[in-house]
N, C-alpha and C positions, 0 to 999 in steps of 0.2 A: 504494500500500500504506500509506504513512504517513498519508495523509489518511483512509483508511478506519478506521484505528486511532484517530486523533485524534478522529474524530466520536463514538467510544464511550468516551472518557475521562470520568471522573466526578469530582465534588468529594466528598471524604470528610469527614464530620462527626467529626473526631477527638475533640472534646470529649465526644460521646455515647459513644464507645468507652472513654474514660478512666473512666467511672463504672460500668463493667461488671466482672464477675469474671474476664473473659478476660485472659490475658497478651497484651501488645501487641508486635507485631514488624512489620518492614517489609522489603521486598526491592526490588532494582533490576533491572528488565527492561532489558537493554542490547541494543538493536537497532542493529547496525552493518553496514556494507557493505564487502565485499571483491570486487573485480571486478564491481561492480553487483549482487552476490548478497546479499540480506539474511540476516544471521546473528544468533544470540543466544548469550550466554555463560551457561552453567550450571556448577554445581560439584557434585562428588560429595563428600558429607560423610564425615568420618573414621570408621572403624570403632570408634574409641575413645570416641566421644561417647555420652553417656547417652541423649539424645533424638534420634531420627531419624538414627541412625548408618547409614552406607552409602547413604543416600537421595540422590537428585538434587534440587538446589534452585537457585534463583536466589541470587546473593550478597545477604546481608542478615542480620538477626538481631534480637535482643530490644531493645526500647526500654530505655534507661538514663535515669535521672532527670536526668543532666547533658546529655542530648541536648535540643536546642532544640525538636525536633519529630520525628515519625515519619519525615519525609523526611530529616532530618539523621541519623537512625539508619541508614537505607538507604545514604546516602552514606558515612557513617563505616565501616560494616561492609564495604561494597564495597572501600573503600581498604585496610582492615585485612586482608581475606581474599585479595584478588587484585591489589592494588596499582593499581587504576584509580581515578583521582581526578576526580570531576565536581563541578560547582557547581550550586546551586539553579536558576540561570537555564537550565541545560541540560535540565531536567526538563519533559517535555511535559504531565504530569498523572499520574493514577492510574487503575487499573482498579478493579473492584469488590473490596471486602475479601473474603477467604476465611478459613474456619476450618480448623484442623487437625482430623483425625478422632480423634486419640489423646491430644493433649497440651494442650488448652484454649487454644490460641493463636488470635488473630485477626491475619491478615497483610494489610498494605496493600501492594499491588504498584505501585510507581512505575515510570514508563517514560521512557527517554531514547532519542533517535534520533541516531546519530553517523555521519558520513561516514567517519571513521577513528578507530581506537583504538590505543593502545599494546598490545603483547603482554601479556596478563595473566600474573601470576606467583603461585604459591602462597606466601602470606606468613603463614599461620595454620595451626596444627596441627588446626584444625577442618575443613580442606579436604584431601582426599587426591588429587583431580585436578580439572582444568578442562576443560570441554567447550565447544568453539566450533562450534556446529551451524548448518548452513543451515536457516533457518526453515521453508521449504516441505517439506523432507525430514522435519523434526520433526513438522510438522502432518499429514503423510501417515501417520504412525505411530499415529494414533488408534485405540484399541480400546474400544468401548463395551460389550463383553461381559465386564465386570469388576464384581465386587461385593465390598464390604468390610463385613462384619458386616451391620447393618441400615441402613447409610447409603445414601440415595438420591444420585443425581447422581455415581455413581462410574464412573470410566473411567480409562484409562491411555494413555500414549504409549510406543511402543517406538522406540528409535534404536540401531541396531546391537545390541549385547548389553545395552544399558541399558534398564531399565524405569523410567518416570517416572510416579508416581501421586500420590494425595493432593492436598494444597493446590497443589503445583507444577503438577500436571496440570490442576487447575481454572483456574489462571492461564493456562496455555498454551491451554486450551479457550476462554477469553475472547478471546484473540488470534485463534484460529482462527475463532470466530464473527464477529469484526469483518471478517475477510477473505472469508469464504464466505457 
């Protein structure tokens, strides 16, 4: 599984993104193993947030000018939101950048593979809950019968009562496409 995903990692030309009108952000896709079962961490955003409230997302956030890079943004935000601390050497690479459909963000999804992680904890009022989901159960929840306004490439994933759509769903779809 890890090798299939690694073969599809890309190099992002961050400098070309800096000169666009998009707001830049990054997330960290954490793939870890519990009893040999691959899992990933997602967060449910707080209902109090102005943008993307109550939505499911990977830990991450907006680029700040004191961040050294978009990778540092993903690492900083992951630590601030759920208390998991990773270093640059633990990052395998990134998937394709995705755009949000409603708020003019470009998101760089970085990925790490971990044999073990500490239990994540909510450390930010931006997060209302943490989901630690078996990846294959998540990938099985794909629904391509979803449309949002006039945007193409719209689909969603269902996991239990949760609906995962938008940029997060497009990131998960990239992982699914690597594996299937």
